[in-house]
N, C-alpha and C positions, 0 to 999 in steps of 0.2 A: 549471531550468527541463527541461532537458534529459534530467539522471539521470532525474527520478522519469517523463518519457514514455517513457525507455529500460524501467525498471523496469515501467511497465503494460502496455509494449510485449508485454516479454520476458514476463510475466506470461499477459498474453495469447496470445502464440505456446506456452506448455507445455503452457494449460489449453487448446485448440484443438486441439492434438498429444496431449492427453489426458495432458501428464505424462512417464512415463515414468525417474520418480529412483526407487533402490534406498532412499532415507531412510524409518522407520517415519512413521505421521504421528504417535506419540507424541513423536518425538524433535523432530517442528518446533515453534514456535511455538504459542502459541496463533491462535484466531480473533479474538477481541475484544485481542491484542495488535498481528495481522498488521492488523487494521480501524483501529484506535486511529493508529498508524503510519502506518500509509498515507493516512488524511484528513490526518492532519496534514502530512504530505510533500507532497499534491496541494495544502491551505492557503498552506504555504509556498513551493510555484511559483509560485499567483497573486499573491504579496504581496510577494515579496522579486527583484529586478532579477537579471539573468542571473550580475553579478562575484558577488552574494553567495549566490548559490541554494548551491553546495558546501562553502562553511559550517553555514550552517543547514542543509542536509540534512545534516552530519556529529551535528550538534549534538541533530536530533531521534533522531536513532537511538542517540546517546547515553544521553541521556537515558530513552530506548522503552530501553535492556538491549538493541536486536537491533544484529545484521550488517545491512547488505545482503545475503548472500546469507543471512543467515535471510530473508528476505524472497523471496528468489528458490527458498531449496528449499520456505516455505510453500506457493506457486504450485505446486511443481513434486510436491509429494506429492500435493497433493489437487487439481491440475488434472483429472485423471477423474473426478473425481465434480461432476458436473456439477451437479445439486438446491445440494450445499454452496458451491460455487463462484458460482452465482446466488444462494444468499442473502450471499454474504461482498459482492458488487461491488453488490446489491441496501441492505446495512446501510451499506454506503459512501457508497454516492448520498444514505441518509436521512440522514446523518450531515455529509455535505457541507450539503443541501439546509439543516438546523436549524441549522447554524451561522451558513447566510447567513441566514436570515430571524429568525436571535440578534441581528448584528451591528448596532449602533445606525446608524439612519440619519444621513445627511450632510446635507445640506442647503446 
């Protein structure tokens, strides 16, 4: 969980500071890949105990074909575009809510 929170905190700092990276937007991962991967990382952070989180995170990133550096570069490059980043976080929130609503209820 600490790693996912670190990623979120770093993305928020980059967003709040206006990015500042020199990587062109065309060389970053896609918005959809970022959102999908980020949602999976958040769900793992909520479901996996801290002892297994590092390996779960590594597996999620490997399956998505991205690195933590790719995720941070996306936030760095797009951080200056407030409207774009708002859309990104709105989509993350929507997907997390949908996934929560679609989970089977345990009684």
